[in-house]
SEVEX-739269 format. One record per residue (C-alpha): residue number from 1; residue in one letter; chain; x, y, z. Coordinates in steps of 0.5 Angstrom, whole numbers. Layout:
! SEVEX-739269
R   num   residuo   cadena       X       Y       Z
R   NUM         a        A       X       Y       Z
...
This chain:
! SEVEX-739269
R   num   residuo   cadena       X       Y       Z
R     1         m        A    -130    -248    -159
R     2         q        A    -126    -252    -164
R     3         i        A    -118    -253    -164
R     4         h        A    -117    -250    -170
R     5         d        A    -121    -243    -167
R     6         l        A    -116    -243    -162
R     7         p        A    -114    -238    -159
R     8         y        A    -120    -235    -156
R     9         p        A    -121    -228    -158
R    10         d        A    -123    -227    -150
R    11         p        A    -122    -232    -145
R    12         g        A    -127    -229    -140
R    13         l        A    -126    -227    -133
R    14         p        A    -125    -233    -129
R    15         d        A    -128    -234    -122
R    16         a        A    -121    -235    -118
R    17         r        A    -124    -235    -111
R    18         s        A    -122    -242    -110
R    19         g        A    -120    -248    -114
R    20         p        A    -127    -252    -114
R    21         r        A    -130    -245    -116
R    22         f        A    -125    -244    -122
R    23         l        A    -126    -251    -124
R    24         l        A    -134    -250    -124
R    25         w        A    -133    -244    -128
R    26         l        A    -129    -247    -133
R    27         g        A    -134    -253    -134
R    28         r        A    -140    -247    -135
R    29         n        A    -135    -244    -140
R    30         q        A    -135    -250    -144
R    31         l        A    -142    -252    -143
R    32         g        A    -143    -253    -151
R    33         g        A    -137    -258    -151
R    34         q        A    -139    -262    -145
R    35         l        A    -146    -263    -148
R    36         k        A    -143    -266    -155
R    37         s        A    -138    -270    -151
R    38         l        A    -144    -273    -146
R    39         s        A    -149    -274    -152
R    40         w        A    -143    -278    -156
R    41         g        A    -141    -282    -149
R    42         l        A    -149    -284    -148
R    43         l        A    -149    -287    -155
R    44         h        A    -142    -290    -154
R    45         f        A    -144    -293    -147
R    46         l        A    -151    -295    -148
R    47         s        A    -149    -299    -154
R    48         v        A    -144    -302    -150
R    49         a        A    -149    -304    -145
R    50         s        A    -154    -306    -150
R    51         l        A    -150    -311    -153
R    52         p        A    -152    -316    -147
R    53         y        A    -159    -316    -149
R    54         g        A    -157    -318    -156
R    55         v        A    -153    -323    -154
R    56         g        A    -158    -326    -149
R    57         f        A    -163    -325    -155
R    58         a        A    -159    -330    -160
R    59         v        A    -158    -335    -154
R    60         q        A    -165    -336    -153
R    61         a        A    -166    -336    -161
R    62         v        A    -162    -342    -161
R    63         v        A    -165    -345    -155
R    64         e        A    -172    -344    -159
R    65         g        A    -169    -346    -165
R    66         s        A    -172    -340    -169
R    67         g        A    -167    -338    -175
R    68         a        A    -171    -331    -176
R    69         r        A    -170    -329    -169
R    70         l        A    -163    -331    -169
R    71         a        A    -162    -327    -176
R    72         l        A    -166    -321    -172
R    73         a        A    -161    -322    -166
R    74         g        A    -155    -322    -171
R    75         g        A    -157    -315    -174
R    76         l        A    -159    -312    -167
R    77         i        A    -151    -314    -165
R    78         l        A    -149    -311    -172
R    79         l        A    -153    -304    -171
R    80         l        A    -150    -304    -164
R    81         g        A    -143    -305    -166
R    82         a        A    -143    -299    -171
R    83         a        A    -147    -295    -166
R    84         l        A    -141    -297    -161
R    85         a        A    -136    -295    -166
R    86         l        A    -139    -288    -168
R    87         g        A    -140    -286    -161
R    88         d        A    -133    -288    -158
R    89         t        A    -130    -285    -164
R    90         m        A    -134    -278    -163
R    91         l        A    -133    -279    -156
R    92         h        A    -126    -279    -156
R    93         r        A    -125    -273    -161
R    94         t        A    -130    -268    -157
R    95         a        A    -127    -270    -150
R    96         v        A    -120    -269    -153
R    97         t        A    -122    -262    -156
R    98         n        A    -125    -260    -149
R    99         w        A    -118    -262    -146
R   100         i        A    -114    -258    -151
R   101         t        A    -119    -252    -151
R   102         a        A    -119    -252    -143
R   103         a        A    -112    -252    -143
R   104         a        A    -111    -247    -148
R   105         r        A    -116    -242    -144
R   106         v        A    -112    -243    -138
R   107         q        A    -106    -242    -141
R   108         q        A    -109    -235    -144
R   109         l        A    -111    -233    -137
R   110         l        A    -104    -234    -134
R   111         a        A    -101    -231    -140
R   112         r        A    -105    -225    -139
R   113         r        A    -104    -224    -132
R   114         t        A     -97    -225    -133
R   115         a        A     -97    -219    -138
R   116         a        A    -101    -215    -133
R   117         l        A     -97    -216    -127
R   118         g        A     -90    -216    -130
R   119         a        A     -84    -216    -126
R   120         a        A     -89    -216    -120
R   121         l        A     -91    -223    -121
R   122         t        A     -85    -226    -119
R   123         r        A     -85    -222    -112
R   124         r        A     -91    -224    -110
R   125         v        A     -91    -232    -113
R   126         a        A     -85    -236    -114
R   127         a        A     -83    -236    -121
R   128         g        A     -82    -244    -120
R   129         e        A     -90    -244    -118
R   130         v        A     -92    -240    -124
R   131         v        A     -88    -245    -129
R   132         a        A     -91    -251    -125
R   133         v        A     -98    -248    -126
R   134         s        A     -97    -246    -134
R   135         t        A     -95    -253    -135
R   136         g        A     -96    -259    -131
R   137         d        A    -102    -256    -127
R   138         v        A    -106    -254    -134
R   139         e        A    -105    -261    -136
R   140         k        A    -109    -264    -130
R   141         i        A    -114    -258    -130
R   142         g        A    -115    -260    -137
R   143         w        A    -116    -268    -135
R   144         f        A    -121    -266    -130
R   145         v        A    -125    -262    -136
R   146         e        A    -124    -268    -141
R   147         a        A    -126    -273    -136
R   148         l        A    -132    -270    -133
R   149         s        A    -137    -271    -139
R   150         r        A    -135    -278    -140
R   151         f        A    -136    -279    -132
R   152         a        A    -143    -276    -133
R   153         a        A    -145    -281    -139
R   154         a        A    -142    -287    -135
R   155         a        A    -146    -285    -129
R   156         l        A    -153    -284    -133
R   157         t        A    -151    -291    -137
R   158         v        A    -151    -294    -130
R   159         v        A    -158    -291    -128
R   160         v        A    -161    -293    -135
R   161         v        A    -158    -300    -135
R   162         s        A    -160    -301    -127
R   163         v        A    -167    -299    -129
R   164         g        A    -168    -303    -135
R   165         l        A    -166    -309    -132
R   166         v        A    -171    -308    -126
R   167         l        A    -176    -308    -132
R   168         y        A    -173    -313    -136
R   169         q        A    -172    -318    -130
R   170         p        A    -175    -316    -124
R   171         a        A    -172    -321    -119
R   172         l        A    -165    -320    -122
R   173         g        A    -166    -313    -123
R   174         v        A    -167    -311    -116
R   175         v        A    -160    -314    -114
R   176         v        A    -157    -310    -119
R   177         a        A    -160    -304    -118
R   178         v        A    -158    -305    -110
R   179         g        A    -151    -307    -112
R   180         m        A    -149    -301    -117
R   181         p        A    -150    -295    -112
R   182         v        A    -146    -299    -107
R   183         l        A    -140    -300    -112
R   184         a        A    -140    -293    -114
R   185         l        A    -140    -290    -107
R   186         a        A    -135    -296    -104
R   187         v        A    -129    -292    -106
R   188         l        A    -131    -285    -103
R   189         p        A    -128    -286     -96
R   190         l        A    -122    -288     -99
R   191         l        A    -121    -282    -103
R   192         p        A    -119    -276     -98
R   193         r        A    -113    -280     -95
R   194         a        A    -111    -282    -103
R   195         t        A    -112    -274    -104
R   196         r        A    -108    -272     -98
R   197         r        A    -102    -277    -100
R   198         a        A    -102    -275    -107
R   199         d        A    -102    -268    -105
R   200         r        A     -96    -269    -101
R   201         q        A     -93    -273    -106
R   202         r        A     -93    -267    -111
R   203         e        A     -91    -262    -105
R   204         k        A     -85    -266    -104
R   205         a        A     -84    -267    -112
R   206         g        A     -84    -259    -113
R   207         r        A     -79    -258    -107
R   208         a        A     -74    -263    -111
R   209         t        A     -75    -260    -117
R   210         e        A     -74    -253    -114
R   211         l        A     -67    -256    -111
R   212         a        A     -65    -259    -118
R   213         s        A     -66    -252    -121
R   214         d        A     -62    -248    -116
R   215         t        A     -57    -253    -116
R   216         v        A     -56    -253    -124
R   217         a        A     -57    -245    -124
R   218         g        A     -51    -245    -119
R   219         l        A     -47    -250    -121
R   220         r        A     -41    -246    -123
R   221         v        A     -41    -243    -116
R   222         l        A     -42    -249    -113
R   223         r        A     -36    -252    -117
R   224         g        A     -32    -246    -115
R   225         i        A     -33    -247    -107
R   226         g        A     -33    -255    -108
R   227         g        A     -40    -255    -106
R   228         e        A     -43    -260    -111
R   229         e        A     -43    -266    -106
R   230         l        A     -47    -262    -101
R   231         f        A     -52    -260    -106
R   232         l        A     -52    -267    -109
R   233         d        A     -53    -270    -102
R   234         r        A     -59    -266    -101
R   235         y        A     -62    -267    -108
R   236         r        A     -61    -275    -106
R   237         r        A     -65    -274    -100
R   238         a        A     -71    -270    -103
R   239         s        A     -71    -275    -109
R   240         q        A     -72    -281    -104
R   241         d        A     -77    -277    -100
R   242         v        A     -81    -276    -107
R   243         r        A     -80    -284    -108
R   244         e        A     -83    -286    -101
R   245         a        A     -89    -281    -102
R   246         a        A     -90    -284    -109
R   247         v        A     -90    -291    -106
R   248         r        A     -95    -289    -101
R   249         s        A    -100    -285    -106
R   250         a        A     -99    -291    -111
R   251         r        A    -101    -296    -105
R   252         m        A    -108    -292    -104
R   253         w        A    -110    -292    -111
R   254         s        A    -108    -299    -112
R   255         l        A    -113    -300    -106
R   256         i        A    -118    -296    -109
R   257         s        A    -117    -300    -116
R   258         a        A    -117    -307    -112
R   259         v        A    -124    -305    -109
R   260         q        A    -127    -303    -116
R   261         v        A    -125    -310    -118
R   262         l        A    -127    -314    -112
R   263         l        A    -134    -311    -111
R   264         p        A    -136    -312    -118
R   265         g        A    -134    -319    -118
R   266         l        A    -138    -320    -111
R   267         l        A    -144    -317    -115
R   268         l        A    -143    -322    -121
R   269         i        A    -142    -328    -117
R   270         s        A    -149    -326    -113
R   271         v        A    -153    -325    -119
R   272         v        A    -150    -332    -122
R   273         w        A    -152    -336    -116
R   274         y        A    -159    -333    -115
R   275         g        A    -160    -333    -123
R   276         i        A    -158    -340    -123
R   277         e        A    -163    -342    -117
R   278         l        A    -169    -338    -121
R   279         a        A    -167    -341    -128
R   280         r        A    -168    -348    -124
R   281         q        A    -175    -346    -121
R   282         g        A    -177    -344    -128
R   283         r        A    -178    -337    -126
R   284         i        A    -173    -334    -132
R   285         t        A    -170    -337    -138
R   286         v        A    -163    -338    -140
R   287         g        A    -163    -332    -145
R   288         e        A    -165    -328    -139
R   289         l        A    -160    -330    -135
R   290         v        A    -155    -329    -140
R   291         t        A    -157    -322    -141
R   292         v        A    -157    -320    -134
R   293         y        A    -150    -323    -133
R   294         s        A    -147    -320    -139
R   295         a        A    -150    -313    -137
R   296         v        A    -147    -314    -130
R   297         m        A    -140    -316    -133
R   298         i        A    -140    -310    -138
R   299         l        A    -143    -305    -133
R   300         n        A    -136    -305    -130
R   301         y        A    -133    -301    -136
R   302         p        A    -137    -295    -134
R   303         l        A    -136    -296    -127
R   304         r        A    -128    -295    -128
R   305         h        A    -130    -288    -130
R   306         f        A    -132    -287    -123
R   307         e        A    -125    -288    -121
R   308         e        A    -122    -284    -126
R   309         i        A    -126    -278    -124
R   310         a        A    -124    -279    -117
R   311         m        A    -117    -279    -119
R   312         a        A    -118    -273    -124
R   313         y        A    -121    -269    -119
R   314         s        A    -116    -271    -114
R   315         f        A    -110    -268    -118
R   316         s        A    -114    -262    -121
R   317         r        A    -116    -259    -115
R   318         p        A    -109    -257    -112
R   319         s        A    -107    -255    -119
R   320         a        A    -114    -251    -120
R   321         q        A    -112    -248    -113
R   322         r        A    -105    -246    -115
R   323         a        A    -108    -243    -122
R   324         a        A    -113    -239    -118
R   325         r        A    -108    -236    -114
R   326         v        A    -104    -233    -119
R   327         l        A    -110    -231    -123
R   328         s        A    -113    -227    -117
R   329         l        A    -107    -223    -117
R   330         e        A    -109    -216    -119
R   331         r        A    -105    -210    -121
R   332         v        A    -107    -205    -115
R   333         t        A    -111    -199    -118
R   334         e        A    -114    -193    -114
R   335         p        A    -122    -193    -113
R   336         g        A    -123    -187    -118
R   337         g        A    -122    -192    -124
R   338         l        A    -118    -191    -130
R   339         r        A    -116    -184    -133
R   340         a        A    -116    -183    -141
R   341         a        A    -111    -187    -145
R   342         k        A    -107    -181    -146
R   343         a        A    -100    -182    -144
R   344         p        A     -98    -176    -139
R   345         a        A     -91    -173    -139
R   346         g        A     -88    -169    -133
R   347         d        A     -84    -170    -127
R   348         l        A     -84    -177    -124
R   349         y        A     -85    -177    -116
R   350         d        A     -86    -183    -111
R   351         p        A     -90    -180    -105
R   352         v        A     -88    -186    -101
R   353         t        A     -80    -184    -101
R   354         g        A     -81    -177    -103
R   355         l        A     -77    -178    -109
R   356         l        A     -77    -173    -115
R   357         a        A     -74    -174    -122
R   358         p        A     -75    -168    -126
R   359         a        A     -78    -169    -133
R   360         g        A     -72    -169    -138
R   361         r        A     -66    -170    -133
R   362         l        A     -62    -176    -131
R   363         t        A     -63    -177    -124
R   364         a        A     -59    -182    -120
R   365         v        A     -62    -186    -114
R   366         v        A     -57    -189    -108
R   367         c        A     -60    -194    -104
R   368         g        A     -56    -197     -98
R   369         d        A     -61    -203     -99
R   370         p        A     -61    -207    -105
R   371         d        A     -68    -210    -104
R   372         l        A     -71    -203    -102
R   373         a        A     -68    -201    -109
R   374         g        A     -72    -207    -112
R   375         r        A     -78    -205    -109
R   376         l        A     -77    -197    -111
R   377         a        A     -76    -199    -118
R   378         d        A     -82    -203    -118
R   379         r        A     -86    -198    -115
R   380         l        A     -84    -193    -120
R   381         g        A     -86    -197    -126
R   382         g        A     -93    -197    -123
R   383         h        A     -93    -204    -119
R   384         p        A     -94    -201    -112
R   385         t        A     -93    -206    -106
R   386         d        A     -99    -210    -103
R   387         a        A    -104    -207     -99
R   388         g        A    -102    -208     -92
R   389         s        A     -95    -206     -93
R   390         s        A     -91    -204     -87
R   391         e        A     -88    -198     -92
R   392         a        A     -90    -191     -90
R   393         h        A     -93    -185     -94
R   394         v        A     -88    -179     -93
R   395         s        A     -91    -172     -94
R   396         g        A     -87    -166     -95
R   397         g        A     -83    -168    -101
R   398         e        A     -76    -169    -101
R   399         s        A     -75    -166     -94
R   400         g        A     -77    -173     -91
R   401         a        A     -79    -169     -85
R   402         a        A     -86    -172     -83
R   403         h        A     -89    -179     -85
R   404         t        A     -96    -182     -83
R   405         p        A     -97    -190     -84
R   406         v        A    -102    -191     -89
R   407         v        A    -105    -198     -91
R   408         g        A    -103    -199     -98
R   409         p        A     -98    -194    -101
R   410         p        A    -100    -189    -106
R   411         s        A     -99    -189    -113
R   412         v        A     -93    -186    -116
R   413         l        A     -95    -180    -120
R   414         l        A     -92    -178    -127
R   415         g        A     -94    -171    -129
R   416         g        A     -99    -171    -123
R   417         v        A    -103    -177    -126
R   418         p        A    -103    -183    -121
R   419         l        A    -100    -189    -126
R   420         d        A    -105    -194    -122
R   421         e        A    -111    -189    -125
R   422         l        A    -108    -190    -133
R   423         p        A    -110    -196    -137
R   424         l        A    -104    -202    -137
R   425         d        A    -102    -201    -144
R   426         t        A    -101    -193    -143
R   427         a        A     -98    -194    -136
R   428         r        A     -93    -199    -139
R   429         a        A     -91    -194    -145
R   430         a        A     -90    -188    -140
R   431         v        A     -85    -192    -136
R   432         l        A     -81    -197    -137
R   433         v        A     -77    -201    -131
R   434         q        A     -71    -205    -133
R   435         d        A     -69    -209    -126
R   436         k        A     -63    -211    -124
R   437         d        A     -63    -218    -127
R   438         p        A     -67    -217    -134
R   439         v        A     -69    -223    -138
R   440         l        A     -67    -224    -145
R   441         l        A     -71    -229    -149
R   442         s        A     -69    -234    -154
R   443         g        A     -69    -231    -162
R   444         t        A     -64    -227    -166
R   445         l        A     -62    -220    -164
R   446         a        A     -66    -217    -169
R   447         e        A     -72    -220    -166
R   448         l        A     -70    -218    -159
R   449         l        A     -70    -211    -161
R   450         d        A     -76    -211    -164
R   451         v        A     -80    -208    -158
R   452         p        A     -86    -203    -158
R   453         s        A     -82    -196    -158
R   454         s        A     -83    -189    -160
R   455         g        A     -79    -190    -167
R   456         a        A     -74    -184    -165
R   457         v        A     -69    -189    -163
R   458         r        A     -66    -194    -168
R   459         a        A     -63    -200    -166
R   460         e        A     -56    -198    -168
R   461         e        A     -56    -192    -164
R   462         a        A     -58    -196    -158
R   463         l        A     -53    -201    -159
R   464         t        A     -48    -196    -159
R   465         a        A     -50    -192    -153
R   466         a        A     -50    -199    -149
R   467         q        A     -43    -200    -151
R   468         c        A     -45    -207    -155
R   469         g        A     -39    -207    -160
R   470         d        A     -36    -213    -158
R   471         v        A     -42    -217    -157
R   472         l        A     -44    -215    -164
R   473         d        A     -37    -218    -166
R   474         a        A     -38    -224    -162
R   475         l        A     -45    -225    -165
R   476         a        A     -43    -224    -172
R   477         q        A     -38    -230    -172
R   478         a        A     -44    -234    -169
R   479         s        A     -48    -232    -175
R   480         l        A     -49    -236    -182
R   481         d        A     -48    -229    -186
R   482         d        A     -44    -225    -181
R   483         d        A     -50    -221    -179
R   484         p        A     -50    -220    -172
R   485         m        A     -57    -218    -172
R   486         n        A     -59    -225    -175
R   487         a        A     -55    -229    -170
R   488         r        A     -59    -233    -165
R   489         i        A     -59    -232    -157
R   490         t        A     -60    -238    -153
R   491         e        A     -65    -238    -148
R   492         r        A     -64    -233    -142
R   493         g        A     -58    -231    -146
R   494         r        A     -54    -236    -143
R   495         s        A     -49    -236    -149
R   496         l        A     -47    -229    -147
R   497         s        A     -43    -227    -141
R   498         g        A     -46    -223    -135
R   499         g        A     -44    -216    -138
R   500         q        A     -46    -218    -145
R   501         r        A     -53    -220    -143
R   502         q        A     -53    -213    -139
R   503         r        A     -51    -209    -144
R   504         l        A     -56    -212    -149
R   505         a        A     -62    -211    -144
R   506         l        A     -60    -204    -144
R   507         a        A     -60    -203    -151
R   508         r        A     -67    -206    -151
R   509         s        A     -69    -201    -146
R   510         l        A     -66    -195    -150
R   511         v        A     -70    -197    -156
R   512         t        A     -77    -197    -153
R   513         d        A     -75    -189    -152
R   514         p        A     -81    -189    -146
R   515         e        A     -83    -182    -143
R   516         a        A     -79    -185    -136
R   517         l        A     -74    -190    -136
R   518         v        A     -72    -193    -130
R   519         l        A     -66    -197    -129
R   520         d        A     -64    -202    -123
R   521         e        A     -56    -203    -123
R   522         p        A     -56    -203    -131
R   523         t        A     -48    -203    -131
R   524         s        A     -46    -208    -125
R   525         a        A     -43    -213    -129
R   526         v        A     -39    -209    -133
R   527         d        A     -32    -206    -132
R   528         s        A     -30    -199    -130
R   529         h        A     -28    -196    -137
R   530         t        A     -34    -199    -141
R   531         e        A     -39    -197    -135
R   532         a        A     -36    -190    -136
R   533         r        A     -37    -190    -144
R   534         i        A     -44    -193    -142
R   535         a        A     -46    -187    -137
R   536         d        A     -44    -182    -143
R   537         g        A     -48    -186    -148
R   538         l        A     -54    -186    -144
R   539         r        A     -54    -179    -142
R   540         a        A     -53    -177    -149
R   541         l        A     -58    -181    -152
R   542         r        A     -63    -180    -147
R   543         t        A     -63    -172    -147
R   544         g        A     -69    -169    -146
R   545         r        A     -72    -175    -143
R   546         t        A     -74    -177    -136
R   547         t        A     -69    -182    -133
R   548         v        A     -68    -185    -127
R   549         v        A     -62    -190    -125
R   550         l        A     -61    -194    -118
R   551         t        A     -54    -195    -117
R   552         s        A     -48    -194    -113
R   553         s        A     -43    -193    -118
R   554         p        A     -39    -187    -118
R   555         l        A     -38    -187    -125
R   556         l        A     -46    -186    -126
R   557         l        A     -47    -182    -121
R   558         d        A     -42    -177    -123
R   559         r        A     -45    -176    -130
R   560         a        A     -52    -175    -127
R   561         d        A     -56    -168    -127
R   562         r        A     -58    -170    -120
R   563         v        A     -57    -175    -114
R   564         v        A     -62    -177    -109
R   565         l        A     -60    -181    -103
R   566         v        A     -65    -186    -100
R   567         h        A     -64    -188     -93
R   568         e        A     -69    -192     -89
R   569         g        A     -74    -191     -94
R   570         t        A     -74    -184     -95
R   571         v        A     -70    -179     -99
R   572         a        A     -65    -176     -94
R   573         a        A     -60    -172     -99
R   574         v        A     -61    -169    -106
R   575         g        A     -55    -166    -110
R   576         v        A     -49    -168    -114
R   577         h        A     -44    -173    -113
R   578         r        A     -38    -169    -112
R   579         e        A     -42    -165    -107
R   580         l        A     -45    -171    -103
R   581         v        A     -39    -175    -103
R   582         v        A     -36    -170     -98
R   583         a        A     -42    -167     -95
R   584         e        A     -46    -173     -93
R   585         p        A     -43    -179     -89
R   586         r        A     -49    -184     -91
R   587         y        A     -48    -183     -98
R   588         r        A     -40    -183     -98
R   589         a        A     -41    -190     -94
R   590         v        A     -45    -193     -99
R   591         v        A     -41    -190    -105
R   592         t        A     -34    -191    -103
R   593         r        A     -35    -197     -99
R   594         e        A     -33    -193     -93
R   595         t        A     -31    -197     -86
R   596         d        A     -34    -195     -79
R   597         e        A     -27    -193     -77
R   598         e        A     -26    -189     -83
R   599         a        A     -33    -186     -82
R   600         a        A     -31    -184     -75
R   601         s        A     -25    -181     -77
R   602         a        A     -28    -177     -82
R   603         a        A     -33    -175     -76
R   604         l        A     -27    -173     -72
R   605         s        A     -24    -169     -77
R   606         q        A     -31    -165     -79
R   607         n        A     -32    -163     -71
R   608         g        A     -25    -160     -71
R   609         g        A     -21    -166     -68
R   610         a        A     -15    -169     -70
R   611         p        A     -14    -170     -78
R   612         l        A     -15    -177     -77
R   613         r        A     -19    -178     -84
R   614         d        A     -15    -181     -90
R   615         d        A     -18    -178     -96
R   616         t        A     -14    -182    -101
R   617         g        A     -19    -186    -102
R   618         i        A     -24    -181    -105
R   619         e        A     -18    -177    -108
R   620         e        A     -16    -184    -112
R   621         l        A     -24    -185    -114
R   622         t        A     -24    -178    -116
R   623         e        A     -18    -179    -121
R   624         i        A     -21    -185    -124
R   625         e        A     -27    -181    -125
R   626         e        A     -23    -176    -129
R   627         t        A     -19    -181    -133
R   628         a        A     -25    -185    -135
C-alpha cells in the first residue's frame, strides 16, 4: 500500500482484544511495507557499519606505502557512501509510508466504528477520549509501526557486525560481542518506571485538556456567575500537575539516554586500551585497531534505535489500548443474525418500556427523567443499552402490568422486525433519531441539508416546517451572493443561537424523511409562539409517517395524535393531552411543573374534600395553547 492508494478499500477487521494485540495486528497487515523498510534499513546500517573497514584498509595501505591498495580503499569508501545515501533515502521513504498508512488504517477503523455506533458511542466512551484516540494516539501508533522496521534493521546490523568483528579480529571481536548485548539490554530495567511516569503524565495532561475544554465551552455561563477565577485556579493547578509529571518523566528518559551514552563510551575505552596492548605485542596491525575502534564507535548509531523503539512502544501501548477499547465496541445484535436489507414498515414498539408508536401517527412521549428520555431515544434508534443493564423487559404492552428482569434488553421492533436484526444501513434508513443536542457540521447550508433521504421532502419544505425563516434571513446577510443556501455555518453552528441551531437540525431531520422519526426535545430552545408553529408544521409534513417526539411541552403534546406517559421506566398512561392533564396527576406534575402542595390539593378535591385545588394554572395553559 502506497500513500497515493489511500484510503484502504477495506481496512480489515482489527484484533481489539488488547493494545499489544492491536499493534501486532497492524504489523502483520503491513508486512510488505515492513519488509521493504527492513531491506533498505539493512543496506543503510550495514553501509554505515562497513565504513570503518574501508578506513582501516586505507590506514594500513598508507602504513605499508601501497598506492594501489589506497586507491582500492578509496573506491570501497566511495561505493559504501553511495549505498549509505541510497539506503538512507529509501529507508526514510518507506518508513514514513508505513507511518502514514498505519495512521490512515487506524483512522478508517475509528471512523467506521464511530459511524456504526452513532450517538451510542459517546454514551459508552467519553467524547474527549474519542478525539484523543483519533488525533494524538493515531500519531503515536504510527510512530511505533514506523520505528519497528528500523529497529529490526539496527538489531540485525549489530549482530552482523559483532559476528564480523569476531571473525576479522578474534581478540578484540570477542570483547565487542560480549559488550554489545550488555549495551542493548542495559536500559530494560529502567523502562517500566519510565513507562509508568509517561502514562501518568498523559493521564494528567488529558485531565487538564478536559478541564480546559469544559471551561471554554461554559465560559459564557462562568462569566455570568463570576466563576472564571475558580475554574482558572483549577486549571492552573492541573497545569502544574502536568508540568511536574512531565519533568519526572523527562528525568527518567534522560537517565536512559545517559546510560546509552555512558556504556558505549566505557566499551570504547576498553577496546582502545586492550587494542593498544595487542598492537604493542604485535598481535594486531594498526589498520585492524583503527577498524575495530571505528566499528565500535559507529555501532552507537544503530544502538540509538534501541532507545527509540523502547520510547515508541512505551508511548504507543496505552494509545493502542485506547484505540482497541473504542474498536472493540459492538452494535448489539440478536443471535439470529441479520435479516434481509428491505426496510420494514409498521408500528414502532419498545418491549423494554412497553411504548407503542402506531404507524403513520404522531406520538408524544413524556418522561419525568431526562436521562431516561435520552436512553429511550437511543433504544428507539436501534442502540439498546449494554448487556447487563439494570433495565427490565416489560411484558403486557402498554399496561405495564408485569415485568421480568433480563440480561440485556430486547431490541425495538419496527413492523414486528427487531432493528438489531437488520443491516446497519437499513436500520438507519428506517429509523432516524435526533438527540436533544444535535451537532451541525461546518459548511454551507446546502451541504448541511444534503443528506441521504427519500427525496419526498424538499429542503424548502423542511425549512418552512421547522420555522427557519429568520435563520435564512440572517444567513442571507452573511452570504456573498445573498443566497442563504450558500452561507457558511461554523463548526457546531457556534455562530447561531441555540434556537436557530435546533431548528436547522430539525429541518435536516425532516429532509431525510425516514419511515420513523424520533425527536428528543426538538423545541426546547425556541419561544412558545415559534414552538406552536413548529408543532403544526411537523404534524403537516409528517402526515402518514411515524413520528415520536419526546417532550414535556404542552404545545407539542396538544398537537400529538397520541400521548404516552413513561414513569419509572414503564408506560404508565396513554391518551391525549387534554385528558391526561386532568386525569393523570403524574402527567400533570411533569407537564405543568405542578408543586407537591398543588398535587395534594388536587388529590383532596378529587376525593371529595374541600375544593382546595387551584385550576388557574391549567386554565391559563389551555388558553395559551388555544391562542397559539
